[in-house]
TORVEX-33588 format. One line per 3 residues: number of its first residue (from 1); their letters; for each residue x, y, z of N, C-alpha, C. Coordinates in steps of 0.1 Angstrom, whole numbers, plus 5000, padded with zeros to 4 digits. Each point is the difference from the previous one (the first is absolute). Layout:
// TORVEX-33588
NUM> a> X,Y,Z,X,Y,Z,X,Y,Z; ...
// end
This chain:
// TORVEX-33588
1> xxx> 5009,4988,5000,4991,5011,5000,5009,5014,5000; 5010,4999,5008,5009,5012,5002,5007,5003,4986; 5002,4988,4993,5008,5001,4987,4991,5006,4990
4> xxx> 4987,4997,5000,4991,5006,4991,4998,5015,5003; 4999,5004,5011,4999,5014,5004,5012,5007,4995; 5013,4994,5003,5012,5006,4996,5001,5002,4985
7> xxx> 4994,4990,4993,5001,5000,4985,4990,5011,4994; 4989,5002,5007,4991,5010,4996,5004,5014,5002; 5009,5002,5009,5005,5014,5004,5009,5006,4989
10> xxx> 4999,5012,4995,5008,5005,4990,5014,5000,5005; 5010,4998,4992,5015,5002,5003,5004,5014,4998; 5013,5002,5003,5006,5014,4998,5000,5004,4986
13> xxx> 5002,4990,4991,5002,5003,4986,4985,5004,4995; 4990,4994,5004,4987,5002,4995,4995,5014,5005; 5004,5003,5013,4996,5013,5005,5008,5011,4993
16> xxx> 5012,4997,4997,5008,5011,4993,4995,5003,4985; 4996,4989,4994,4994,5001,4987,4986,5008,5001; 4992,4997,5009,4988,5008,5002,5002,5014,5003
19> xxx> 5009,5003,5008,5004,5014,5003,5005,5007,4987; 5008,4993,4993,5005,5007,4987,4989,5003,4991; 4990,4990,4998,4988,5003,4992,4992,5012,5005
22> xxx> 4998,5001,5013,4993,5010,5005,5007,5014,4997; 5013,5000,5001,5008,5012,4998,4998,5005,4986; 5001,4989,4991,4999,5003,4985,4986,5006,4998
25> xxx> 4989,4995,5005,4987,5003,4998,4998,5014,5006; 5005,5003,5012,4999,5013,5006,5007,5011,4992; 5011,4997,4995,5008,5009,4991,4992,5004,4987
28> xxx> 4993,4989,4994,4992,5003,4988,4988,5008,5003; 4994,4997,5012,4987,5008,5004,5004,5014,5002; 5012,5002,5006,5005,5015,5002,5001,5006,4987
31> xxx> 5006,4994,4990,5002,5007,4987,4986,5004,4994; 4990,4990,5002,4988,5004,4995,4993,5012,5007; 5001,5000,5014,4995,5011,5007,5007,5013,4996
34> xxx> 5013,5000,4998,5006,5013,4996,4996,5004,4986; 4998,4990,4991,4994,5004,4987,4986,5006,5000; 4992,4995,5009,4986,5005,5002,5002,5015,5005
37> xxx> 5007,5002,5010,5002,5014,5005,5006,5010,4989; 5010,4995,4992,5005,5008,4990,4989,5004,4989; 4991,4990,4998,4990,5002,4990,4989,5011,5005
40> xxx> 4997,4999,5013,4990,5009,5006,5006,5014,5002; 5013,5001,5001,5007,5013,5000,4998,5009,4989; 4995,4994,4989,4997,5007,4987,4988,5010,5003
43> xxx> 4992,4995,5009,4987,5008,5002,4999,5006,5014; 5006,4994,5010,5000,5004,5013,5014,5006,5003; 5001,5013,5000,5013,5006,5001,5004,5004,5014
46> xxx> 5011,4996,5005,5006,5004,5013,4993,4993,5012; 4994,4988,4998,4993,4994,5011,5004,4985,5000; 5013,4997,4998,5005,4987,4999,4997,4991,5013
49> xxx> 5002,5006,5011,4996,4993,5013,4986,4996,5001; 4991,5009,4996,4985,4996,5001,4998,4989,4989; 5005,5001,4987,4999,4988,4992,5004,4988,5005
52> xxx> 5013,5000,5006,5006,4988,5007,4990,4994,5010; 4995,5009,5008,4992,4994,5012,4987,4995,4995; 4993,5006,4990,4989,4995,4994,5002,4986,4994
55> xxx> 5011,4998,4994,5004,4987,4994,5002,4990,5011; 5005,5003,5011,5003,4992,5011,4987,4996,5006; 4990,5008,5002,4987,4996,5004,4993,4990,4992
58> xxx> 5001,5002,4987,4995,4991,4990,5005,4986,5001; 5014,5000,5002,5007,4987,5000,4998,4994,5014; 4997,5008,5010,4998,4994,5013,4985,4996,5001
61> xxx> 4992,5001,4991,4985,4996,4999,4991,5009,5007; 5004,5014,5001,4991,5009,5008,4993,5009,4990; 4994,5011,5007,4993,5010,4993,5005,5014,5005
64> xxx> 4999,5010,4992,5007,5013,5003,4990,5011,5001; 5002,5008,5010,4992,5013,5002,5009,5011,4996; 4997,5008,4990,5008,5012,4997,4992,5012,5004
67> xxx> 5007,5007,5010,4993,5012,5006,5009,5012,4997; 4992,5010,4992,5008,5012,4997,4990,5010,4994; 5005,5011,4998,4991,5011,4993,4998,4996,4985
70> xxx> 4989,5005,4995,4997,4998,4986,5011,5004,4991; 5002,4993,4988,5009,5005,4990,5014,4997,5001; 5005,4990,5009,5013,4997,5000,5005,4987,4994
73> xxx> 4989,4994,4993,5004,4988,4992,4996,4987,5006; 4990,4999,5009,4996,4988,5007,4992,4990,4990; 4991,5006,4992,4994,4991,4990,5009,4996,4989
76> xxx> 5009,5009,4995,5009,4997,4990,5009,4989,5004; 5004,5000,5014,5009,4988,5004,4993,4987,5000; 4987,5000,5003,4993,4987,5000,4998,4996,4985
79> xxx> 4996,5009,4992,4999,4996,4985,5014,4994,4994; 5011,5007,5005,5013,4997,4995,5003,4986,5005; 4997,4996,5012,5002,4986,5004,4992,4990,4992
82> xxx> 4987,5004,4998,4992,4990,4991,5006,4997,4987; 5006,5011,4995,5006,4997,4986,5013,4993,5000; 5009,5003,5009,5013,4994,5000,4999,4985,5005
85> xxx> 4990,4997,5008,4998,4987,5006,4989,4992,4992; 4994,5007,4990,4992,4993,4990,4987,4994,5008; 4994,5008,5008,4989,4996,5009,4987,5006,4995
88> xxx> 4989,4992,5002,4987,5004,4997,4997,5011,5010; 4996,5012,4995,4999,5011,5009,4987,5007,4999; 4995,5004,5011,4987,5007,5000,5001,5011,5010
91> xxx> 4994,5011,4998,5000,5013,5008,4987,5004,5003; 4997,5002,5013,4987,5005,5004,5001,5014,5008; 4994,5010,4995,5001,5013,5007,4989,4999,5012
94> xxx> 5004,5000,5011,4991,5000,5012,4993,5013,5003; 4987,5000,5000,4992,5012,5002,4990,4997,5011; 4993,5009,5005,4990,4998,5010,4989,4991,4996
97> xxx> 4998,4999,4987,4988,4991,4995,5005,4987,4994; 5013,4998,5002,5005,4986,4996,4994,4989,5009; 4995,4989,4995,4994,4990,5007,5009,4987,5002
100> xxx> 4997,4992,5010,5008,4989,5003,4999,4990,4987; 4989,5000,4995,4998,4991,4988,5008,5003,4988; 5004,5013,4999,5010,5003,4990,5013,4994,5001
103> xxx> 5005,4996,5012,5011,4994,5003,4999,4985,4999; 4991,4994,5007,4998,4986,5002,4993,4993,4987; 4992,5008,4994,4990,4994,4989,4988,4998,5005
106> xxx> 4990,4995,4992,4987,4998,5005,4993,4988,4992; 4989,4995,5003,4993,4990,4993,4988,5006,4993; 4997,4994,4988,4989,5005,4992,4992,4987,4996
109> xxx> 4986,5002,5001,4992,4988,4998,4999,4998,4985; 5002,4987,4996,5000,4997,4985,4987,4993,4998; 4990,5006,4992,4988,4995,4998,5000,4987,4992
112> xxx> 5010,4997,4992,5001,4988,4992,5003,4988,5008; 5009,5002,5010,5005,4988,5008,4993,5000,5013; 4995,5011,5004,4993,5000,5013,5011,5002,5012
115> xxx> 5012,5002,4997,5010,5001,5009,5006,5014,5001; 5009,5002,5009,5006,5013,5003,5014,4999,4993; 5003,5010,4990,5013,5000,4993,5007,5012,5008
118> xxx> 5013,4996,5003,5009,5009,5007,5007,5009,4990; 5000,5013,5004,5007,5010,4991,5012,5005,5009; 5012,4997,4995,5012,5004,5008,5002,5014,5003
121> xxx> 5005,5003,5012,5002,5014,5004,5013,5005,4996; 5004,5012,5002,5013,5005,4996,5012,4994,5006; 4998,4995,5012,5011,4994,5008,5006,4988,4995
124> xxx> 4993,4992,4991,5003,4987,4996,5011,5003,4988; 5012,5004,5003,5011,5002,4991,5013,4997,5007; 5011,5001,4992,5014,4999,5007,5003,5012,5008
127> xxx> 4999,5012,4994,5003,5013,5008,4988,5009,5001; 4995,5001,5010,4988,5009,5002,5004,5013,5006; 4998,5012,4994,5003,5013,5006,4988,5006,5005
130> xxx> 4999,5001,5014,4988,5006,5006,5006,5015,5003; 4995,5009,4989,5005,5013,5001,4990,5009,5010; 5009,5008,5008,4993,5008,5010,4990,4992,5009
133> xxx> 5006,4990,5005,4991,4990,5008,4993,5006,5011; 5005,5011,5006,4994,5006,5013,4990,5012,4995; 4995,4999,4988,4988,5009,4996,4988,4992,4999
136> xxx> 5000,4987,5003,4987,4992,5000,4996,4996,5013; 4988,4994,5001,4994,4996,5013,5008,4988,5007; 4999,4998,5012,5007,4989,5007,4994,4987,4995
139> xxx> 4988,4999,4997,4993,4988,4994,5008,4996,4987; 5002,5010,4992,5006,4996,4986,5015,4996,5003; 5006,5007,5008,5015,4997,5004,5000,4986,5005
142> xxx> 4990,4995,5009,5000,4987,5005,4999,4989,4990; 4995,5004,4988,4998,4990,4990,5014,4994,4995; 5010,5007,5003,5014,4996,4996,5006,4991,5010
145> xxx> 4994,4999,5012,5007,4992,5011,5003,4986,4996; 4989,4993,4995,5002,4986,4997,5009,4997,4989; 4999,5007,4989,5009,4998,4989,5015,5003,5003
148> xxx> 5002,5010,5009,5014,5003,5004,5006,4990,5009; 4992,4993,5008,5005,4992,5010,5000,4985,4994; 4989,4996,4993,4999,4986,4996,5000,4999,4984
151> xxx> 5001,5011,4992,5001,4998,4986,4988,4996,4993; 4989,5004,5006,4986,4998,4993,4989,5007,5006; 4988,5001,4993,4989,5007,5004,4988,4989,5001
154> xxx> 4991,5002,5011,4989,4992,5001,4987,5008,4997; 4993,4996,4990,4987,5006,4996,4989,4989,5000; 4990,5003,5008,4988,4991,5001,5005,4986,5004
157> xxx> 5009,4999,5009,5004,4988,5006,5011,4992,4992; 5004,5006,4989,5009,4993,4990,5013,5008,5000; 5011,4993,5002,5013,5008,5000,5007,4998,4987
160> xxx> 5004,5012,4994,5006,5002,4988,5015,5004,5001; 5010,4992,4997,5014,5002,5001,5005,5011,4991; 5009,5008,5005,5007,5009,4991,5012,4994,4994
163> xxx> 5003,5005,4988,5012,4994,4995,5012,5001,5009; 5010,4990,4997,5012,5000,5008,5012,5004,4991; 5007,5011,5003,5000,5007,5013,4989,5010,5000
166> xxx> 4996,5005,5012,4991,5011,5002,5006,5011,5008; 5000,5012,4995,5007,5011,5008,4990,5012,5000; 4998,5006,5011,4992,5012,5002,5010,5012,5002
169> xxx> 4999,5010,4992,5007,5012,5002,4989,5011,5002; 4999,5005,5013,4990,5009,5003,5008,5014,5002; 4994,5010,4995,5005,5014,5003,4990,5007,5009
172> xxx> 5006,5009,5007,4990,5009,5009,5007,5013,5001; 4992,5011,5001,5005,5013,5003,5001,5001,5015; 5009,5009,5005,5001,5001,5015,4988,5004,5006
175> xxx> 4998,4993,5012,4987,5004,5008,4999,5015,5002; 4988,5005,4999,4998,5013,5001,4999,5008,4987; 5002,4993,4989,4998,5005,4987,4984,5000,4997
178> xxx> 4996,5009,4992,4985,5001,4998,4994,4986,4995; 4990,4996,5007,4993,4987,4996,5006,4987,5004; 5010,5000,5009,5007,4988,5005,4994,4996,5013
181> xxx> 5001,4987,5003,4997,4994,5013,5010,4989,5003; 5003,4998,5013,5010,4991,5005,4996,4986,4997; 5009,4992,4994,4999,4986,4999,4999,4992,5013
184> xxx> 4992,4991,5002,4999,4992,5011,5011,4992,5004; 5003,4996,5012,5012,4994,5003,5002,4987,4993; 4989,4992,4999,5001,4988,4994,5003,5001,4985
187> xxx> 4997,5010,4993,5003,5003,4986,5016,5003,5000; 5004,5009,5008,5015,5003,5000,5008,4989,5003; 4996,4990,5009,5008,4989,5004,5002,4990,4987
190> xxx> 4991,5001,4991,5001,4991,4987,5012,5005,4991; 5004,5012,5002,5012,5005,4991,5012,4997,5006; 5009,4994,4993,5013,4995,5005,5009,5013,5003
193> xxx> 4998,5010,4992,5009,5012,5002,4992,5013,4995; 5004,5010,5007,4995,5014,4995,5013,5007,4996; 4999,5006,4988,5010,5007,4994,4995,5014,4995
196> xxx> 5011,5008,4998,4996,5014,4995,5009,5003,4989; 4994,5006,4990,5008,5005,4988,5008,5013,5004; 4994,5010,5006,5006,5011,5002,5002,5009,4988
199> xxx> 5002,5013,5002,5002,5009,4988,5015,4997,4994; 5001,5001,4987,5012,4998,4993,5009,5012,5002; 5013,4998,5000,5008,5012,5001,5000,5008,4987
202> xxx> 5008,5012,5000,4999,5009,4989,5004,4993,4987; 5012,4992,5000,5005,4994,4988,4991,4990,4995; 4993,4992,5009,4990,4989,4996,4988,5007,4993
205> xxx> 4995,5012,5007,4989,5007,4993,5003,5004,4986; 5013,5006,4997,5003,5004,4987,5000,4987,4991; 5006,4990,5005,5000,4988,4991,4986,4994,4997
208> xxx> 4991,5001,5010,4985,4996,4997,4994,5009,4989; 5003,5012,5000,4993,5009,4991,5006,4997,4986; 5013,4999,4999,5006,4997,4988,4996,4986,4993
211> xxx> 4998,4991,5009,4995,4987,4996,4987,5001,4992; 4991,5009,5006,4986,5000,4995,4998,5011,4989; 5011,5005,4995,4997,5011,4989,4994,4994,4988
214> xxx> 5005,4988,4996,4996,4994,4987,4991,4987,5000; 5002,4993,5012,4994,4987,5001,4997,4997,5014; 4992,4989,5003,4998,4995,5013,5010,4989,5003
217> xxx> 5009,5001,5009,5011,4991,5004,4994,4986,5004; 4988,5000,5005,4995,4987,5005,4999,4990,4989; 4998,5005,4987,4999,4991,4988,5014,4993,4996
220> xxx> 5010,5006,5007,5014,4994,4996,5004,4989,5009; 4992,4998,5011,5003,4989,5009,4997,4987,4995; 5010,4991,4999,4999,4987,4994,4997,4990,5010
223> xxx> 4992,4989,4996,4998,4989,5010,5013,4992,5001; 5004,4997,5011,5013,4992,5003,4998,4987,5005; 4989,4998,5008,4998,4987,5006,4986,4996,4998
226> xxx> 4997,4987,5002,4987,4994,4999,4995,4996,5014; 4988,4996,5001,4994,4995,5013,5009,4987,5005; 5005,4992,4991,5008,4989,5004,5013,5005,5007
229> xxx> 5005,5011,4994,5013,5005,5006,4997,5006,5014; 4989,5006,5001,4997,5007,5013,4998,4989,5011; 4993,4989,4996,4998,4990,5010,5014,4993,5004
232> xxx> 5009,4999,4990,5013,4995,5003,5008,5010,5009; 4998,5013,4998,5007,5010,5009,4994,4999,5013; 4987,4998,5002,4994,4999,5014,5005,4988,5006
235> xxx> 5002,4989,4993,5005,4988,5007,5015,5002,5004; 5007,5008,4992,5014,5003,5004,5001,5008,5013; 4990,5009,5002,4999,5008,5012,4997,4990,5012
238> xxx> 4991,4990,4999,4997,4991,5009,5012,4992,5005; 5009,4997,4990,5012,4992,5003,5011,5007,5007; 5000,5014,5001,5010,5007,5007,5001,4996,5015
241> xxx> 5010,4998,5005,5003,4995,5013,4999,5011,5011; 4993,4998,5010,5000,5010,5011,5003,4993,5013; 5011,5004,5006,5004,4994,5013,4990,5003,5011
244> xxx> 4999,4991,5009,4990,5001,5011,5003,5013,5009; 5012,5004,5001,5002,5012,5007,4994,5012,4994; 4999,5001,4986,4995,5011,4993,4986,5000,5001
247> xxx> 4993,4987,5000,4986,4999,5003,4996,5006,5013; 5008,4996,5010,4997,5005,5014,5002,5016,5000; 5009,5005,4993,5002,5014,4998,4989,5007,4995
250> xxx> 4995,4994,4989,4987,5006,4993,4988,5000,5010; 4999,4989,5007,4989,4999,5009,5002,5009,5012; 5012,5001,5005,5002,5010,5011,4997,5015,4996
253> xxx> 5003,5004,4987,4997,5013,4996,4985,5002,5001; 4993,4990,4994,4986,5001,4999,4992,5000,5014; 5006,4992,5009,4995,4999,5013,5002,5014,5007
256> xxx> 5011,5007,4997,5003,5012,5007,4989,5011,4996; 4995,4999,4988,4989,5009,4996,4989,4999,5008; 4997,4988,5007,4988,4999,5008,5001,5004,5014
259> xxx> 5012,5004,5004,5003,5006,5013,5005,5014,5001; 5002,5006,4988,5006,5013,4999,4990,5010,5005; 5004,5010,5009,4992,5009,5007,4991,5008,4990
262> xxx> 5005,5003,4988,4993,5009,4991,4989,4993,4991; 5000,4985,5002,4992,4992,4991,4988,4995,5007; 4989,5002,4995,4987,4994,5006,4998,4986,4996
265> xxx> 5003,4997,4987,4999,4987,4995,5012,4996,4991; 5008,4990,5004,5011,4996,4992,4996,4992,4988; 5011,4994,4993,4997,4992,4988,4996,4987,5003
268> xxx> 4993,4994,4991,4995,4985,5002,5011,4990,4996; 4997,4987,5003,5008,4990,4996,5002,4999,4985; 4990,5005,4992,5001,5001,4985,5011,5008,4996
271> xxx> 5003,5011,5008,5011,5010,4998,5013,4992,5000; 5002,4990,5011,5013,4993,5002,5003,4992,4987; 4989,4993,4995,5001,4991,4988,5004,5010,4988
274> xxx> 4994,5011,4999,5003,5010,4989,5014,5004,5001; 5005,5003,5011,5012,5005,5003,5011,4990,4996; 4998,4988,5003,5010,4988,4997,4999,4999,4984
277> xxx> 4989,5000,4994,4999,4999,4986,5007,5010,4992; 4998,5012,5005,5005,5012,4993,5016,5000,5001; 5004,4996,5012,5014,4999,5003,5008,4990,4990
280> xxx> 4992,4989,4998,5005,4990,4990,5001,5005,4987; 4989,5008,4996,5001,5006,4987,5011,5010,4999; 5003,5007,5010,5011,5010,5000,5014,4992,4998
283> xxx> 5001,4989,5006,5012,4991,4999,5002,4996,4985; 4988,4996,4994,5001,4996,4985,5005,5011,4991; 4994,5012,5004,5003,5012,4991,5015,5003,5001
286> xxx> 5006,4996,5012,5014,5002,5002,5008,4989,4995; 4994,4989,4994,5007,4990,4995,5006,4989,5011; 4993,4999,5012,5005,4991,5011,4989,4990,5001
289> xxx> 5005,4988,5005,4991,4988,5002,4996,4999,5016; 5004,5011,5006,4998,5001,5015,4997,5014,5004; 4993,5002,5011,4996,5013,5005,5010,5004,5012
292> xxx> 5001,5013,5000,5008,5006,5011,4992,5010,5008; 5004,5005,5012,4991,5008,5007,4996,5014,4993; 5010,5004,4990,4997,5012,4993,4988,4999,4992
295> xxx> 4997,4988,4994,4988,4997,4992,4988,5004,5009; 4999,4996,5012,4989,5002,5009,4999,5016,5002; 5011,5007,5002,5000,5014,5002,4995,5008,4988
298> xxx> 5004,4995,4988,4997,5008,4988,4984,5000,4997; 4993,4990,5005,4986,5000,4997,4991,5002,5012; 5006,5002,5012,4992,5000,5013,4990,5011,5000
301> xxx> 5004,5013,4996,4990,5010,4999,4989,4998,4990; 5004,4996,4988,4991,4998,4989,4989,4989,5004; 5004,4990,5007,4990,4989,5004,4992,5004,5012
304> xxx> 5005,5008,5008,4993,5002,5013,4994,5013,5003; 5004,5010,4992,4996,5014,5001,4984,5002,5000; 4994,4994,4990,4986,5001,4998,4992,4992,5010
307> xxx> 5006,4991,5007,4993,4991,5009,4998,5006,5014; 5008,5010,5003,5000,5006,5014,4988,5009,5002; 4995,5000,5012,4990,5009,5003,5006,5008,5013
310> xxx> 5002,5013,4998,5007,5007,5011,4990,5005,5010; 5005,5003,5012,4991,5006,5011,4996,5014,4997; 4990,5004,5006,4995,5014,4999,5010,5010,5003
313> xxx> 5008,4997,5010,5010,5009,5005,5012,5000,4989; 5004,4988,4994,5009,5001,4991,4997,5008,4988; 4987,4999,4996,4995,5008,4989,5001,5015,5002
316> xxx> 4996,5004,5013,5001,5014,5004,5014,5005,4999; 5009,4991,5003,5015,5004,5000,5006,4999,4987; 4992,4997,4989,5004,5000,4987,5011,4987,4999
319> xxx> 4999,4991,5007,5009,4988,4998,4996,4992,4987; 5009,4995,4994,4997,4993,4987,5004,4985,5001; 4993,4992,4993,5003,4986,5000,5014,4997,4997
322> xxx> 5005,5007,4991,5014,4998,4995,5010,5002,5011; 4998,5011,5007,5009,5003,5011,4999,4990,5011; 4988,4995,5002,4999,4991,5012,5006,4986,4995
325> xxx> 4999,4996,4988,5007,4988,4995,5015,5001,5000; 5005,5011,4995,5014,5002,5000,5005,5000,5014; 4993,5005,5011,5005,4999,5013,5000,4985,5004
328> xxx> 4991,4992,4996,5000,4985,5004,5012,4994,4993; 5003,5003,4988,5012,4996,4994,5012,5002,5007; 5001,5013,5006,5012,5004,5008,5001,4991,5013
331> xxx> 4987,4997,5006,4999,4994,5013,5003,4985,5000; 4995,4993,4989,5001,4986,4999,5013,4997,4994; 5009,4992,5007,5013,4997,4995,4999,4989,4989
334> xxx> 5006,5002,4988,4999,4988,4990,5009,4989,5004; 4998,4988,4995,5009,4989,5004,5013,5002,4992; 5010,4995,5008,5014,5002,4995,5004,4990,4990
337> xxx> 4994,5001,4987,5002,4991,4989,5008,5007,4990; 5012,4995,4996,5008,5005,4990,4993,5002,4987; 5001,5012,4994,4994,5003,4987,5009,4996,4989
340> xxx> 5000,4987,4998,5008,4993,4989,4997,5006,4987; 5010,5000,4991,4998,5005,4986,4995,4988,4993; 4991,5002,4990,4994,4990,4991,5012,4996,4990
343> x> 5001,4987,4997,5010,4995,4992,4997,5004,4985
// end
């Protein structure tokens, strides 16, 4: 029996070969990611970090909330990703009269068959852009909860699956803008990361104007990958190694958000999972088959910022989620793991 167990265990040579294959796959995936970023830079000028993090969320299997003032390129970014990744793309402009059935679909009685025929909603696609999501009712916003978490919608007791992969990119204007309302906590928690485009610098603004003098640069974006490639890239993220000490570090950071004096409600366990997945995607983008503490630090604010609920006193004192999370990063000591260079 012991002999059979010993023979079934991989030897050093087998493990070395597997590690070598993973390094090769990771290096190839990094090249593809860099090519996607270069292609999107044709239309999104001066926002390389935002492009990179949106790609990281997609590869980590999450959804993105883009919060910023109107006109900085949020919708263009989503459209660019749909083109370069060759995804079935649908956009819905959220307004006060948008209904839940517009998202999930609805059933229509068929006189010939006597049955109900399902008419798919806008969310049943690969990349769904929920534009200005905080301008519609909470009921309509809630129609996205099931498809964002489980990849499908249930209408009249029948569940209809969304294509794989499914990514929701939602944009919202800052709270306080005319006609906006706060997203409920359960909705915010479904987004893996909240990102901000920000205003372009002077040089980038000039470049944007020059680009659009004679044509629309979005038309120059070429499809570089297929759905099969995206699935392979997501599997590569899953294969990234994360040491238990780094998992404990991620959990400790999230735990601290629940006891911080300025925080009324800290992040959920879903945030810990999202933090781990985003850190793995960050490692892949860096060409590594393993994570380091810096990967956690790089994405901590993006993953956790929108999930915090501050106390009334903290709001009065104009404290921000970002500042609180940066303080937590300073307080919680990262594990002493050497940041090895990728081969």
